[in-house]
N, C-alpha and C positions, 0 to 999 in steps of 0.2 A: 627298163620301163617300170618294173615293180617298185623301184626306189622312188620314182616320181609319184606313183600312186600312193605310196606310204606317206610321202611328204604332203600330198594333197589331203589325205585323211587326217593327218595331224593338224594341218591348217584349218580344215573344216571344223574339227573338234575345238580348236582354239577360238575360232570366230563364234562358234555356237555358244561356248561357255561365256565368252565376253558379252554376247548379246543377251544371254539369260540373266546376267547380273545387272543389266540396265534397269532404270526405274520405269521406263515406258512399257506399257502392256503390249503395244504393237511390236516393239523390238524384241520382247520376250517370245512372241509367237514366231518371229523371224528366226530367233535362236532355236526354237523347237523344230522348225523346218530344216535348218542346217544340221542339227543334231541327228535328225532322222536320216538325212542324206549321208552323213558321215558314217552312221552305223551300217547302212546298206553298202556303202563302198568298202568299209572294213571287212564285212562278210565276203564281199566279192574278191578282195585282195587276199584274204586269208585262205580262200578255197583254191587259190593257185590260178595263174593265168595261162591257159592253154588254148591254142587254136585247134580244138578237137571237134570230132563229129558229135552230133546230138546223142543223148543217152537213150538210145532205142535198142531194145533187145531183138536181134534177128529171130525170125521164125525157126523153131526147132532147137534153140539153145536156151540155156538157163542164165547165162551171164552176158553182160554187154561186151562188145569187142574192146580190146585194149586201145587206150588213147581216146576214150570218150570223155565228155565233160561230166563234172560232178553234179548230179541233179539235186543233191541236198542243199547246196548253197543257193541254187536257183529257187528252190521252194522256200527257204528261209527268207531270202530277199523279197519274194512276192508277198509272204506273210507280213514282213516288216513294213512294206509299202502300204498294205491295207490297214494295219494297226496305226501307222503314222498318219494316214489320212483321217482315220476316225478321231484320233487325239487332236489333230489340227481343226477338224470341223467342230468338235466340242469346245475347243479354246476360242474359236472364232465366234461361236454362239454366246459364250460367256462374255467375251469382250464387247460384243454388240449390245448385250443386255446391260452391262455395266455402264457403257457409254450412253445408252438411251435413258437410264434412270439417273445416273450421277453426273453425266457430262464431264468425265475426267478420263485421262489416259495415263495417270501416274499412280504407282502403287502406294506412295505415301498419302495421297489424297483418298485412296480407298480405305486405308487404315483409319483415317480421321472420320470417315463417313459412318463408322460403327457407333460412334458416340452420340 
C-alpha cells in the first residue's frame, strides 16, 4: 500500500509542477493546491502507515504505550494545511485584483501591463 501512496505523491508533484509552469494564473493556483496536497501526503507517508491507537499518554505513565501513532506528523500536516490555505487565499485575492484591474489571466499579458 505504501508503494501506491508513493506513486500518488510523485504523480501529484508532477501534476503540480506542470500546472505551475502554465501561463494561466488560474492553472498556477491549481498547481499550488496540488503542491500543498502532495506535501501533506508526503509527510503522511514518510511518518509511516500504522493502524495504531491515538497518541494519548495513560494516567500515571510518562510515555505512550507501544504501537501508538506518531503525533509529530499529524501536527506537521495540520500546520501545512493552515499555511497552504493562507497562501491559497492570498493568491486568490491577487488573481481577483489582477483580473478586476487588467482583465487578463495570462502571465505574459501581466508582464506587458507594466509598461
